[in-house]
N, C-alpha and C positions, 0 to 999 in steps of 0.2 A: 799337779806339782810342776812348778817352773824352776828350772835350774839355770844359773848364769855363772859361767866360768870367767874369772878375772885374772889379768896378769899385770905385772908392775909396769907403770909408765912414768915412774918418778924421775925427775930431772937430775936429782942428786945421784941416783944409781947410774944413770947414763953418763954423768960427768966422771965418776970413778972408774967405770969400765965401759968405755964407749963402744967397743966391738963385741962385748959379751952380753948375753941376756941375763937379767936378774932372775934367780931361782924362785922368787916369791910367787906364789899362786894363791888365789882366793876362790871361794865358791859360795854362792848364795842360793838357797833353796827356799822358794816361797810357795806355800799352800794357798791356792786360789780360793778354796772353799772357806777355810778358817782364818785366812789372812795371817798366818804364822810364818815367821822368817827364821831360817837357820843359817848362820854364817860360820864358815870354817876357813882356816889359813894353813898353807903348807910352805915350808922353807922360810928363809930369812932374806931380807934385803941385802944387797951388796954393800950399800952405804948405810951406816946407822944414823946419818944426819937427815933431818927433815929439810925439804927445800925451803929457801928463804921466803918470807912472807912478801906478798906484793904490796907496794906502797899504797896507802889510802889517802883520801882527801881529809885534810884537817878542817876544823870548824871555820878558820879564817879563809881557807881556800873555798869552802862551800859558800860562804857569804859573797866572796868575789865572783864565783860562778853565777850565783843568783842575780847579782848586780849586772853582770854582762849579759845574762839572758833577757833582762828587761830591755836591753838595747838591740836584741835580735842578732847577737853575734853567733857565728857557727862554732861547733866544738873545736875545730882546729885553731881558730883565733883565741878561744878560751885557753886552750893548751899553751899556746905561745905566750899569752898574757900572764898566766900563772908562772911560767918559767922565768919571765922577765921580772915580775913583781916580787915574787918570793925567792928569787935567785936559787932555784932548785936545779941540781945537776941532772943531766939526762938519764943517768943510771937510776936515780931515786925518784924520777918523775912517774906518776901514775900513767897508765896506758890511755890512749885516746878513747878506747871503748868505755872506760870508766866515766869519762866526761859525756860521752854520747848517752849512756844510761842515766846519768844524773840530770841531764838537760831534759 
């Protein structure tokens, strides 16, 4: 039996109470022989909100990235090109890691 104890790392809970820890705890127990998993939760999150979803690449952005990859541009140039071409704000721009994985 393998037991894993979990604690809250939610950014929404950290934003609501930056100096207090969230009382939510989780536990997973996995039976190695039968491959059965048991999940249990204790407590509730400080914030009922889910963290905002990270921005994704749209189909037009993906086509632009593929086009720039044919010319051997690096991910940082692709990032800057998308910001200029689609006039995306810095806050709603996908992270550089998304471009690196896509390329």
